[in-house]
All heavy atoms as TSV, in Angstrom:
chain	resi	resn	atom	element	x	y	z
A	1	MET	N	N	67.792	115.839	53.092
A	1	MET	CA	C	66.921	116.562	52.188
A	1	MET	C	C	65.566	115.860	52.079
A	1	MET	O	O	64.551	116.518	51.985
A	1	MET	CB	C	67.605	116.687	50.827
A	1	MET	CG	C	66.868	117.593	49.903
A	1	MET	SD	S	66.777	119.254	50.581
A	1	MET	CE	C	67.241	120.194	49.212
A	2	LYS	N	N	65.572	114.547	52.114
A	2	LYS	CA	C	64.324	113.794	52.012
A	2	LYS	C	C	63.425	114.096	53.210
A	2	LYS	O	O	62.220	114.278	53.051
A	2	LYS	CB	C	64.626	112.300	51.935
A	2	LYS	CG	C	63.396	111.444	51.813
A	2	LYS	CD	C	63.767	109.984	51.728
A	2	LYS	CE	C	62.533	109.120	51.705
A	2	LYS	NZ	N	62.830	107.722	51.750
A	3	ASN	N	N	64.008	114.161	54.407
A	3	ASN	CA	C	63.223	114.472	55.601
A	3	ASN	C	C	62.651	115.883	55.538
A	3	ASN	O	O	61.531	116.116	55.974
A	3	ASN	CB	C	64.059	114.305	56.872
A	3	ASN	CG	C	64.327	112.851	57.182
A	3	ASN	OD1	O	63.598	111.970	56.740
A	3	ASN	ND2	N	65.385	112.597	57.921
A	4	PHE	N	N	63.413	116.826	55.030
A	4	PHE	CA	C	62.942	118.201	54.909
A	4	PHE	C	C	61.713	118.262	54.006
A	4	PHE	O	O	60.733	118.927	54.321
A	4	PHE	CB	C	64.055	119.097	54.363
A	4	PHE	CG	C	63.604	120.513	54.131
A	4	PHE	CD1	C	63.420	121.371	55.199
A	4	PHE	CD2	C	63.370	120.967	52.848
A	4	PHE	CE1	C	63.005	122.673	54.987
A	4	PHE	CE2	C	62.954	122.263	52.628
A	4	PHE	CZ	C	62.765	123.118	53.698
A	5	ARG	N	N	61.754	117.556	52.909
A	5	ARG	CA	C	60.628	117.533	51.977
A	5	ARG	C	C	59.399	116.916	52.622
A	5	ARG	O	O	58.294	117.410	52.453
A	5	ARG	CB	C	61.028	116.754	50.720
A	5	ARG	CG	C	60.287	117.207	49.511
A	5	ARG	CD	C	60.869	116.708	48.242
A	5	ARG	NE	N	61.149	115.276	48.298
A	5	ARG	CZ	C	61.692	114.586	47.339
A	5	ARG	NH1	N	62.038	115.177	46.229
A	5	ARG	NH2	N	61.909	113.295	47.459
A	6	GLN	N	N	59.579	115.871	53.401
A	6	GLN	CA	C	58.459	115.240	54.093
A	6	GLN	C	C	57.844	116.182	55.125
A	6	GLN	O	O	56.634	116.240	55.276
A	6	GLN	CB	C	58.909	113.943	54.761
A	6	GLN	CG	C	59.230	112.842	53.775
A	6	GLN	CD	C	59.823	111.617	54.443
A	6	GLN	OE1	O	60.345	111.696	55.552
A	6	GLN	NE2	N	59.761	110.480	53.755
A	7	VAL	N	N	58.687	116.926	55.821
A	7	VAL	CA	C	58.202	117.885	56.813
A	7	VAL	C	C	57.396	118.993	56.132
A	7	VAL	O	O	56.329	119.380	56.603
A	7	VAL	CB	C	59.369	118.468	57.633
A	7	VAL	CG1	C	58.921	119.645	58.473
A	7	VAL	CG2	C	60.000	117.396	58.503
A	8	VAL	N	N	57.882	119.490	55.010
A	8	VAL	CA	C	57.174	120.540	54.274
A	8	VAL	C	C	55.820	120.028	53.796
A	8	VAL	O	O	54.799	120.712	53.924
A	8	VAL	CB	C	58.022	121.055	53.091
A	8	VAL	CG1	C	57.199	121.949	52.175
A	8	VAL	CG2	C	59.243	121.783	53.603
A	9	ILE	N	N	55.772	118.827	53.295
A	9	ILE	CA	C	54.510	118.231	52.839
A	9	ILE	C	C	53.551	118.068	54.006
A	9	ILE	O	O	52.368	118.392	53.909
A	9	ILE	CB	C	54.767	116.891	52.116
A	9	ILE	CG1	C	55.467	117.140	50.780
A	9	ILE	CG2	C	53.465	116.132	51.903
A	9	ILE	CD1	C	55.966	115.897	50.096
A	10	LEU	N	N	54.037	117.589	55.135
A	10	LEU	CA	C	53.200	117.400	56.315
A	10	LEU	C	C	52.632	118.734	56.812
A	10	LEU	O	O	51.440	118.842	57.094
A	10	LEU	CB	C	53.997	116.720	57.425
A	10	LEU	CG	C	53.252	116.494	58.735
A	10	LEU	CD1	C	52.082	115.544	58.518
A	10	LEU	CD2	C	54.185	115.952	59.786
A	11	ILE	N	N	53.463	119.747	56.888
A	11	ILE	CA	C	53.001	121.070	57.334
A	11	ILE	C	C	51.953	121.625	56.372
A	11	ILE	O	O	50.938	122.179	56.794
A	11	ILE	CB	C	54.190	122.038	57.495
A	11	ILE	CG1	C	55.036	121.610	58.696
A	11	ILE	CG2	C	53.713	123.480	57.651
A	11	ILE	CD1	C	56.332	122.359	58.842
A	12	THR	N	N	52.171	121.457	55.084
A	12	THR	CA	C	51.211	121.929	54.089
A	12	THR	C	C	49.876	121.224	54.249
A	12	THR	O	O	48.815	121.858	54.219
A	12	THR	CB	C	51.763	121.711	52.666
A	12	THR	OG1	O	53.020	122.381	52.554
A	12	THR	CG2	C	50.800	122.226	51.623
A	13	LEU	N	N	49.897	119.921	54.439
A	13	LEU	CA	C	48.649	119.169	54.624
A	13	LEU	C	C	47.908	119.599	55.889
A	13	LEU	O	O	46.687	119.730	55.881
A	13	LEU	CB	C	48.935	117.666	54.663
A	13	LEU	CG	C	49.336	117.032	53.337
A	13	LEU	CD1	C	49.740	115.575	53.538
A	13	LEU	CD2	C	48.190	117.132	52.352
A	14	ILE	N	N	48.633	119.842	56.952
A	14	ILE	CA	C	48.009	120.305	58.199
A	14	ILE	C	C	47.356	121.659	57.994
A	14	ILE	O	O	46.228	121.892	58.438
A	14	ILE	CB	C	49.046	120.345	59.342
A	14	ILE	CG1	C	49.439	118.920	59.735
A	14	ILE	CG2	C	48.502	121.103	60.541
A	14	ILE	CD1	C	50.603	118.841	60.700
A	15	MET	N	N	48.032	122.561	57.301
A	15	MET	CA	C	47.472	123.890	57.057
A	15	MET	C	C	46.219	123.821	56.190
A	15	MET	O	O	45.245	124.515	56.453
A	15	MET	CB	C	48.524	124.794	56.417
A	15	MET	CG	C	49.630	125.177	57.374
A	15	MET	SD	S	51.012	126.058	56.609
A	15	MET	CE	C	50.220	127.321	55.686
A	16	ILE	N	N	46.239	122.975	55.195
A	16	ILE	CA	C	45.082	122.846	54.306
A	16	ILE	C	C	43.892	122.265	55.047
A	16	ILE	O	O	42.774	122.764	54.946
A	16	ILE	CB	C	45.438	121.987	53.075
A	16	ILE	CG1	C	46.397	122.754	52.165
A	16	ILE	CG2	C	44.188	121.583	52.303
A	16	ILE	CD1	C	46.983	121.910	51.058
A	17	THR	N	N	44.103	121.212	55.794
A	17	THR	CA	C	42.974	120.567	56.479
A	17	THR	C	C	42.448	121.403	57.625
A	17	THR	O	O	41.242	121.418	57.879
A	17	THR	CB	C	43.356	119.166	56.997
A	17	THR	OG1	O	44.481	119.269	57.863
A	17	THR	CG2	C	43.655	118.226	55.860
A	18	SER	N	N	43.292	122.130	58.328
A	18	SER	CA	C	42.796	122.957	59.434
A	18	SER	C	C	41.959	124.110	58.918
A	18	SER	O	O	40.973	124.489	59.529
A	18	SER	CB	C	43.943	123.454	60.299
A	18	SER	OG	O	44.771	124.314	59.573
A	19	SER	N	N	42.314	124.693	57.787
A	19	SER	CA	C	41.518	125.790	57.242
A	19	SER	C	C	40.234	125.273	56.593
A	19	SER	O	O	39.276	126.020	56.451
A	19	SER	CB	C	42.331	126.598	56.244
A	19	SER	OG	O	42.665	125.817	55.129
A	20	ALA	N	N	40.190	124.020	56.223
A	20	ALA	CA	C	38.988	123.457	55.621
A	20	ALA	C	C	37.846	123.363	56.626
A	20	ALA	O	O	36.683	123.395	56.256
A	20	ALA	CB	C	39.287	122.081	55.038
A	21	TRP	N	N	38.158	123.256	57.912
A	21	TRP	CA	C	37.121	123.162	58.932
A	21	TRP	C	C	36.622	124.528	59.373
A	21	TRP	O	O	35.601	124.630	60.026
A	21	TRP	CB	C	37.630	122.382	60.136
A	21	TRP	CG	C	37.816	120.931	59.847
A	21	TRP	CD1	C	36.961	120.116	59.161
A	21	TRP	CD2	C	38.910	120.108	60.224
A	21	TRP	NE1	N	37.458	118.852	59.089
A	21	TRP	CE2	C	38.662	118.808	59.737
A	21	TRP	CE3	C	40.084	120.349	60.925
A	21	TRP	CZ2	C	39.533	117.758	59.944
A	21	TRP	CZ3	C	40.949	119.294	61.125
A	21	TRP	CH2	C	40.673	118.022	60.631
A	22	ALA	N	N	37.334	125.580	59.068
A	22	ALA	CA	C	36.934	126.925	59.468
A	22	ALA	C	C	35.769	127.386	58.597
A	22	ALA	O	O	35.606	126.951	57.460
A	22	ALA	CB	C	38.103	127.879	59.329
A	23	ALA	N	N	34.947	128.274	59.156
A	23	ALA	CA	C	33.797	128.790	58.419
A	23	ALA	C	C	33.768	130.308	58.505
A	23	ALA	O	O	34.286	130.901	59.447
A	23	ALA	CB	C	32.516	128.209	58.992
A	24	ASN	N	N	33.159	130.921	57.510
A	24	ASN	CA	C	32.911	132.364	57.514
A	24	ASN	C	C	31.441	132.585	57.825
A	24	ASN	O	O	30.570	131.928	57.240
A	24	ASN	CB	C	33.223	132.975	56.146
A	24	ASN	CG	C	34.700	133.043	55.886
A	24	ASN	OD1	O	35.449	133.602	56.661
A	24	ASN	ND2	N	35.134	132.463	54.777
A	25	TYR	N	N	31.167	133.504	58.752
A	25	TYR	CA	C	29.801	133.856	59.103
A	25	TYR	C	C	29.620	135.354	58.916
A	25	TYR	O	O	30.556	136.127	59.068
A	25	TYR	CB	C	29.495	133.460	60.550
A	25	TYR	CG	C	29.569	131.970	60.761
A	25	TYR	CD1	C	30.667	131.401	61.388
A	25	TYR	CD2	C	28.558	131.132	60.315
A	25	TYR	CE1	C	30.749	130.028	61.572
A	25	TYR	CE2	C	28.634	129.763	60.489
A	25	TYR	CZ	C	29.730	129.218	61.118
A	25	TYR	OH	O	29.806	127.862	61.285
A	26	TYR	N	N	28.395	135.765	58.581
A	26	TYR	CA	C	28.110	137.159	58.271
A	26	TYR	C	C	27.025	137.688	59.200
A	26	TYR	O	O	26.040	137.003	59.476
A	26	TYR	CB	C	27.670	137.284	56.806
A	26	TYR	CG	C	28.760	136.865	55.863
A	26	TYR	CD1	C	28.966	135.524	55.547
A	26	TYR	CD2	C	29.624	137.807	55.323
A	26	TYR	CE1	C	29.995	135.137	54.700
A	26	TYR	CE2	C	30.653	137.429	54.479
A	26	TYR	CZ	C	30.828	136.089	54.177
A	26	TYR	OH	O	31.852	135.711	53.351
A	27	VAL	N	N	27.233	138.928	59.683
A	27	VAL	CA	C	26.286	139.579	60.586
A	27	VAL	C	C	25.909	140.935	59.996
A	27	VAL	O	O	26.780	141.720	59.626
A	27	VAL	CB	C	26.888	139.761	61.996
A	27	VAL	CG1	C	25.949	140.535	62.890
A	27	VAL	CG2	C	27.241	138.413	62.610
A	28	ASP	N	N	24.620	141.172	59.901
A	28	ASP	CA	C	24.093	142.462	59.441
A	28	ASP	C	C	22.975	142.833	60.400
A	28	ASP	O	O	21.874	142.289	60.326
A	28	ASP	CB	C	23.583	142.338	58.009
A	28	ASP	CG	C	22.982	143.634	57.468
A	28	ASP	OD1	O	22.869	144.625	58.214
A	28	ASP	OD2	O	22.605	143.646	56.281
A	29	TYR	N	N	23.251	143.745	61.332
A	29	TYR	CA	C	22.287	144.068	62.368
A	29	TYR	C	C	20.993	144.623	61.785
A	29	TYR	O	O	19.917	144.381	62.304
A	29	TYR	CB	C	22.883	145.058	63.377
A	29	TYR	CG	C	21.956	145.283	64.545
A	29	TYR	CD1	C	21.842	144.337	65.552
A	29	TYR	CD2	C	21.176	146.432	64.629
A	29	TYR	CE1	C	20.981	144.518	66.608
A	29	TYR	CE2	C	20.312	146.626	65.682
A	29	TYR	CZ	C	20.215	145.668	66.672
A	29	TYR	OH	O	19.345	145.855	67.721
A	30	VAL	N	N	21.065	145.349	60.679
A	30	VAL	CA	C	19.870	145.954	60.091
A	30	VAL	C	C	19.099	144.952	59.240
A	30	VAL	O	O	17.884	144.829	59.350
A	30	VAL	CB	C	20.253	147.202	59.250
A	30	VAL	CG1	C	19.046	147.751	58.527
A	30	VAL	CG2	C	20.894	148.251	60.133
A	31	GLY	N	N	19.792	144.204	58.377
A	31	GLY	CA	C	19.102	143.340	57.424
A	31	GLY	C	C	19.157	141.854	57.726
A	31	GLY	O	O	18.616	141.060	56.972
A	32	GLY	N	N	19.818	141.458	58.813
A	32	GLY	CA	C	19.962	140.040	59.108
A	32	GLY	C	C	18.830	139.465	59.944
A	32	GLY	O	O	18.058	140.192	60.562
A	33	ILE	N	N	18.744	138.145	59.939
A	33	ILE	CA	C	17.763	137.407	60.734
A	33	ILE	C	C	18.505	136.242	61.383
A	33	ILE	O	O	19.211	135.500	60.705
A	33	ILE	CB	C	16.614	136.876	59.847
A	33	ILE	CG1	C	15.918	138.028	59.121
A	33	ILE	CG2	C	15.622	136.069	60.666
A	33	ILE	CD1	C	14.935	137.562	58.056
A	34	ASP	N	N	18.340	136.086	62.682
A	34	ASP	CA	C	19.082	135.047	63.404
A	34	ASP	C	C	18.726	133.624	62.982
A	34	ASP	O	O	19.488	132.695	63.235
A	34	ASP	CB	C	18.901	135.200	64.914
A	34	ASP	CG	C	19.723	136.349	65.466
A	34	ASP	OD1	O	20.608	136.858	64.751
A	34	ASP	OD2	O	19.486	136.744	66.623
A	35	THR	N	N	17.602	133.432	62.319
A	35	THR	CA	C	17.260	132.092	61.844
A	35	THR	C	C	17.919	131.771	60.505
A	35	THR	O	O	17.857	130.630	60.046
A	35	THR	CB	C	15.729	131.916	61.728
A	35	THR	OG1	O	15.209	132.940	60.882
A	35	THR	CG2	C	15.079	131.975	63.091
A	36	ASN	N	N	18.548	132.783	59.872
A	36	ASN	CA	C	19.325	132.520	58.648
A	36	ASN	C	C	20.497	131.614	58.985
A	36	ASN	O	O	20.910	131.511	60.139
A	36	ASN	CB	C	19.861	133.823	58.048
A	36	ASN	CG	C	18.805	134.607	57.317
A	36	ASN	OD1	O	17.746	134.088	57.001
A	36	ASN	ND2	N	19.090	135.873	57.063
A	37	ILE	N	N	21.089	131.008	57.967
A	37	ILE	CA	C	22.244	130.131	58.188
A	37	ILE	C	C	23.507	130.944	58.472
A	37	ILE	O	O	24.425	130.465	59.122
A	37	ILE	CB	C	22.420	129.158	57.007
A	37	ILE	CG1	C	23.338	128.043	57.410
A	37	ILE	CG2	C	22.902	129.870	55.774
A	37	ILE	CD1	C	23.219	126.815	56.580
A	38	GLY	N	N	23.574	132.193	57.994
A	38	GLY	CA	C	24.685	133.079	58.318
A	38	GLY	C	C	25.976	132.839	57.569
A	38	GLY	O	O	26.970	133.503	57.827
A	39	THR	N	N	25.995	131.909	56.625
A	39	THR	CA	C	27.241	131.580	55.941
A	39	THR	C	C	27.438	132.326	54.633
A	39	THR	O	O	28.393	132.069	53.917
A	39	THR	CB	C	27.332	130.069	55.668
A	39	THR	OG1	O	26.172	129.671	54.944
A	39	THR	CG2	C	27.438	129.292	56.961
A	40	GLY	N	N	26.547	133.244	54.320
A	40	GLY	CA	C	26.698	134.024	53.093
A	40	GLY	C	C	26.291	135.462	53.328
A	40	GLY	O	O	25.484	135.755	54.216
A	41	GLY	N	N	26.822	136.368	52.539
A	41	GLY	CA	C	26.509	137.775	52.680
A	41	GLY	C	C	25.050	138.107	52.417
A	41	GLY	O	O	24.552	139.129	52.869
A	42	THR	N	N	24.360	137.246	51.685
A	42	THR	CA	C	22.938	137.493	51.398
A	42	THR	C	C	22.015	136.848	52.429
A	42	THR	O	O	20.811	137.068	52.382
A	42	THR	CB	C	22.568	136.967	49.994
A	42	THR	OG1	O	22.835	135.570	49.938
A	42	THR	CG2	C	23.350	137.691	48.915
A	43	ILE	N	N	22.579	136.041	53.349
A	43	ILE	CA	C	21.770	135.387	54.390
A	43	ILE	C	C	22.421	135.558	55.764
A	43	ILE	O	O	22.697	134.586	56.462
A	43	ILE	CB	C	21.551	133.892	54.061
A	43	ILE	CG1	C	22.873	133.229	53.682
A	43	ILE	CG2	C	20.506	133.690	52.998
A	43	ILE	CD1	C	22.806	131.725	53.534
A	44	PRO	N	N	22.662	136.832	56.169
A	44	PRO	CA	C	23.390	137.070	57.421
A	44	PRO	C	C	22.510	136.928	58.655
A	44	PRO	O	O	21.285	136.921	58.579
A	44	PRO	CB	C	23.844	138.519	57.272
A	44	PRO	CG	C	22.745	139.150	56.485
A	44	PRO	CD	C	22.303	138.079	55.524
A	45	TRP	N	N	23.170	136.831	59.793
A	45	TRP	CA	C	22.492	136.869	61.083
A	45	TRP	C	C	22.307	138.323	61.497
A	45	TRP	O	O	23.022	139.207	61.051
A	45	TRP	CB	C	23.315	136.175	62.151
A	45	TRP	CG	C	23.486	134.720	61.967
A	45	TRP	CD1	C	22.568	133.829	61.488
A	45	TRP	CD2	C	24.640	133.947	62.279
A	45	TRP	NE1	N	23.083	132.562	61.492
A	45	TRP	CE2	C	24.360	132.609	61.973
A	45	TRP	CE3	C	25.887	134.259	62.787
A	45	TRP	CZ2	C	25.273	131.587	62.167
A	45	TRP	CZ3	C	26.799	133.241	62.988
A	45	TRP	CH2	C	26.489	131.918	62.678
A	46	LYS	N	N	21.377	138.547	62.420
A	46	LYS	CA	C	21.195	139.879	62.999
A	46	LYS	C	C	22.186	140.100	64.150
A	46	LYS	O	O	22.726	141.178	64.326
A	46	LYS	CB	C	19.765	140.060	63.504
A	46	LYS	CG	C	19.491	141.429	64.080
A	46	LYS	CD	C	18.038	141.560	64.481
A	46	LYS	CE	C	17.731	142.951	64.981
A	46	LYS	NZ	N	17.518	143.903	63.910
A	47	HIS	N	N	22.410	139.055	64.948
A	47	HIS	CA	C	23.303	139.137	66.099
A	47	HIS	C	C	24.492	138.189	65.901
A	47	HIS	O	O	24.355	137.146	65.281
A	47	HIS	CB	C	22.576	138.762	67.386
A	47	HIS	CG	C	21.419	139.653	67.681
A	47	HIS	ND1	N	20.129	139.326	67.313
A	47	HIS	CD2	C	21.360	140.853	68.287
A	47	HIS	CE1	C	19.326	140.293	67.689
A	47	HIS	NE2	N	20.035	141.241	68.280
A	48	ALA	N	N	25.607	138.539	66.480
A	48	ALA	CA	C	26.801	137.699	66.398
A	48	ALA	C	C	26.744	136.603	67.456
A	48	ALA	O	O	26.172	136.804	68.530
A	48	ALA	CB	C	28.048	138.542	66.607
A	49	PRO	N	N	27.332	135.450	67.185
A	49	PRO	CA	C	27.432	134.417	68.217
A	49	PRO	C	C	28.123	134.988	69.460
A	49	PRO	O	O	29.085	135.743	69.348
A	49	PRO	CB	C	28.289	133.334	67.561
A	49	PRO	CG	C	28.062	133.519	66.095
A	49	PRO	CD	C	27.909	135.010	65.923
A	50	GLY	N	N	27.619	134.670	70.605
A	50	GLY	CA	C	28.150	135.207	71.849
A	50	GLY	C	C	27.344	136.391	72.362
A	50	GLY	O	O	27.415	136.731	73.534
A	51	ASP	N	N	26.568	137.013	71.489
A	51	ASP	CA	C	25.687	138.109	71.901
A	51	ASP	C	C	24.529	137.497	72.685
A	51	ASP	O	O	23.896	136.552	72.219
A	51	ASP	CB	C	25.166	138.832	70.662
A	51	ASP	CG	C	24.314	140.052	70.960
A	51	ASP	OD1	O	23.654	140.085	72.016
A	51	ASP	OD2	O	24.298	140.970	70.120
A	52	PRO	N	N	24.232	137.995	73.882
A	52	PRO	CA	C	23.145	137.410	74.667
A	52	PRO	C	C	21.782	137.475	73.968
A	52	PRO	O	O	20.889	136.694	74.274
A	52	PRO	CB	C	23.120	138.242	75.954
A	52	PRO	CG	C	24.217	139.221	75.879
A	52	PRO	CD	C	24.908	139.081	74.557
A	53	ARG	N	N	21.631	138.372	72.993
A	53	ARG	CA	C	20.365	138.472	72.256
A	53	ARG	C	C	20.319	137.551	71.035
A	53	ARG	O	O	19.288	137.453	70.373
A	53	ARG	CB	C	20.124	139.912	71.831
A	53	ARG	CG	C	19.916	140.834	73.040
A	53	ARG	CD	C	19.953	142.262	72.633
A	53	ARG	NE	N	21.335	142.536	72.180
A	53	ARG	CZ	C	21.758	143.678	71.698
A	53	ARG	NH1	N	20.930	144.675	71.558
A	53	ARG	NH2	N	23.005	143.840	71.338
A	54	ALA	N	N	21.402	136.870	70.728
A	54	ALA	CA	C	21.432	135.954	69.581
A	54	ALA	C	C	20.511	134.770	69.848
A	54	ALA	O	O	20.448	134.248	70.951
A	54	ALA	CB	C	22.858	135.469	69.323
A	55	SER	N	N	19.793	134.376	68.828
A	55	SER	CA	C	18.900	133.225	68.946
A	55	SER	C	C	18.987	132.411	67.662
A	55	SER	O	O	19.694	132.771	66.730
A	55	SER	CB	C	17.460	133.701	69.182
A	55	SER	OG	O	17.018	134.469	68.072
A	56	GLY	N	N	18.270	131.318	67.600
A	56	GLY	CA	C	18.274	130.489	66.395
A	56	GLY	C	C	19.674	130.038	66.024
A	56	GLY	O	O	20.481	129.672	66.876
A	57	ASN	N	N	19.987	130.104	64.740
A	57	ASN	CA	C	21.299	129.672	64.245
A	57	ASN	C	C	22.434	130.568	64.729
A	57	ASN	O	O	23.586	130.134	64.808
A	57	ASN	CB	C	21.303	129.637	62.716
A	57	ASN	CG	C	20.418	128.532	62.181
A	57	ASN	OD1	O	20.287	127.485	62.784
A	57	ASN	ND2	N	19.782	128.787	61.041
A	58	ALA	N	N	22.148	131.820	65.071
A	58	ALA	CA	C	23.182	132.756	65.498
A	58	ALA	C	C	23.686	132.458	66.910
A	58	ALA	O	O	24.696	133.007	67.329
A	58	ALA	CB	C	22.661	134.186	65.432
A	59	SER	N	N	23.007	131.601	67.639
A	59	SER	CA	C	23.436	131.298	69.004
A	59	SER	C	C	24.467	130.166	69.052
A	59	SER	O	O	24.801	129.678	70.118
A	59	SER	CB	C	22.225	130.943	69.872
A	59	SER	OG	O	21.594	129.773	69.389
A	60	ARG	N	N	24.976	129.789	67.917
A	60	ARG	CA	C	25.959	128.708	67.841
A	60	ARG	C	C	27.267	129.086	68.527
A	60	ARG	O	O	27.551	130.246	68.764
A	60	ARG	CB	C	26.225	128.310	66.387
A	60	ARG	CG	C	26.973	129.371	65.602
A	60	ARG	CD	C	27.404	128.908	64.222
A	60	ARG	NE	N	28.494	127.981	64.349
A	60	ARG	CZ	C	28.509	126.754	63.808
A	60	ARG	NH1	N	27.508	126.350	63.093
A	60	ARG	NH2	N	29.540	125.970	63.981
A	61	THR	N	N	28.072	128.095	68.820
A	61	THR	CA	C	29.407	128.312	69.382
A	61	THR	C	C	30.411	128.286	68.242
A	61	THR	O	O	30.409	127.352	67.432
A	61	THR	CB	C	29.740	127.206	70.407
A	61	THR	OG1	O	28.764	127.233	71.442
A	61	THR	CG2	C	31.119	127.408	70.998
A	62	LEU	N	N	31.235	129.301	68.176
A	62	LEU	CA	C	32.247	129.362	67.123
A	62	LEU	C	C	33.393	128.404	67.426
A	62	LEU	O	O	33.689	128.121	68.579
A	62	LEU	CB	C	32.784	130.784	66.987
A	62	LEU	CG	C	31.767	131.835	66.557
A	62	LEU	CD1	C	32.404	133.220	66.580
A	62	LEU	CD2	C	31.217	131.527	65.181
A	63	SER	N	N	34.024	127.926	66.379
A	63	SER	CA	C	35.183	127.044	66.492
A	63	SER	C	C	36.443	127.828	66.152
A	63	SER	O	O	36.375	128.848	65.459
A	63	SER	CB	C	35.047	125.870	65.519
A	63	SER	OG	O	33.901	125.114	65.815
A	64	PRO	N	N	37.596	127.366	66.609
A	64	PRO	CA	C	38.844	128.038	66.234
A	64	PRO	C	C	38.976	128.134	64.719
A	64	PRO	O	O	38.707	127.170	64.001
A	64	PRO	CB	C	39.924	127.128	66.823
A	64	PRO	CG	C	39.248	126.424	67.943
A	64	PRO	CD	C	37.816	126.227	67.497
A	65	GLY	N	N	39.335	129.290	64.244
A	65	GLY	CA	C	39.492	129.518	62.811
A	65	GLY	C	C	38.269	130.131	62.156
A	65	GLY	O	O	38.359	130.649	61.049
A	66	ASP	N	N	37.107	130.061	62.808
A	66	ASP	CA	C	35.903	130.679	62.254
A	66	ASP	C	C	36.084	132.192	62.199
A	66	ASP	O	O	36.718	132.785	63.070
A	66	ASP	CB	C	34.671	130.357	63.093
A	66	ASP	CG	C	34.217	128.906	62.945
A	66	ASP	OD1	O	34.718	128.206	62.039
A	66	ASP	OD2	O	33.352	128.479	63.731
A	67	VAL	N	N	35.516	132.813	61.169
A	67	VAL	CA	C	35.616	134.260	60.988
A	67	VAL	C	C	34.215	134.835	60.926
A	67	VAL	O	O	33.346	134.287	60.251
A	67	VAL	CB	C	36.378	134.610	59.682
A	67	VAL	CG1	C	36.424	136.111	59.452
A	67	VAL	CG2	C	37.776	134.027	59.721
A	68	VAL	N	N	33.980	135.944	61.641
A	68	VAL	CA	C	32.692	136.621	61.610
A	68	VAL	C	C	32.900	137.971	60.934
A	68	VAL	O	O	33.719	138.773	61.369
A	68	VAL	CB	C	32.108	136.819	63.026
A	68	VAL	CG1	C	30.777	137.551	62.965
A	68	VAL	CG2	C	31.940	135.469	63.721
A	69	TRP	N	N	32.143	138.214	59.856
A	69	TRP	CA	C	32.223	139.449	59.104
A	69	TRP	C	C	31.008	140.309	59.461
A	69	TRP	O	O	29.885	139.857	59.420
A	69	TRP	CB	C	32.198	139.168	57.600
A	69	TRP	CG	C	33.379	138.374	57.139
A	69	TRP	CD1	C	33.461	137.025	57.026
A	69	TRP	CD2	C	34.639	138.882	56.731
A	69	TRP	NE1	N	34.694	136.658	56.579
A	69	TRP	CE2	C	35.445	137.782	56.391
A	69	TRP	CE3	C	35.174	140.164	56.629
A	69	TRP	CZ2	C	36.746	137.941	55.949
A	69	TRP	CZ3	C	36.465	140.306	56.185
A	69	TRP	CH2	C	37.234	139.204	55.846
A	70	PHE	N	N	31.268	141.564	59.816
A	70	PHE	CA	C	30.208	142.490	60.182
A	70	PHE	C	C	29.980	143.511	59.085
A	70	PHE	O	O	30.932	144.032	58.522
A	70	PHE	CB	C	30.577	143.224	61.483
A	70	PHE	CG	C	30.637	142.330	62.684
A	70	PHE	CD1	C	31.817	141.695	63.031
A	70	PHE	CD2	C	29.507	142.119	63.460
A	70	PHE	CE1	C	31.883	140.868	64.129
A	70	PHE	CE2	C	29.564	141.283	64.562
A	70	PHE	CZ	C	30.750	140.649	64.897
A	71	LYS	N	N	28.710	143.797	58.805
A	71	LYS	CA	C	28.391	144.810	57.803
A	71	LYS	C	C	28.335	146.151	58.484
A	71	LYS	O	O	27.850	146.315	59.563
A	71	LYS	CB	C	27.053	144.503	57.137
A	71	LYS	CG	C	26.699	145.503	56.073
A	71	LYS	CD	C	25.478	145.080	55.317
A	71	LYS	CE	C	25.188	146.098	54.232
A	71	LYS	NZ	N	23.984	145.785	53.511
């Protein structure tokens, strides 16, 4: 039982820390600007990362767990 509890704690810590490194990014083709930071709904990018037309901050490489929200 002691080992089971340790495994559960370890899995929980891994899940918490892995999601802490993930980021949410926002894209609004009409109202966004690629030089925005893109991490909030009020400061979205115009183009999504990976789009050949993306420039500035929007040309970043996404990491596993990152989420891109489109308006």
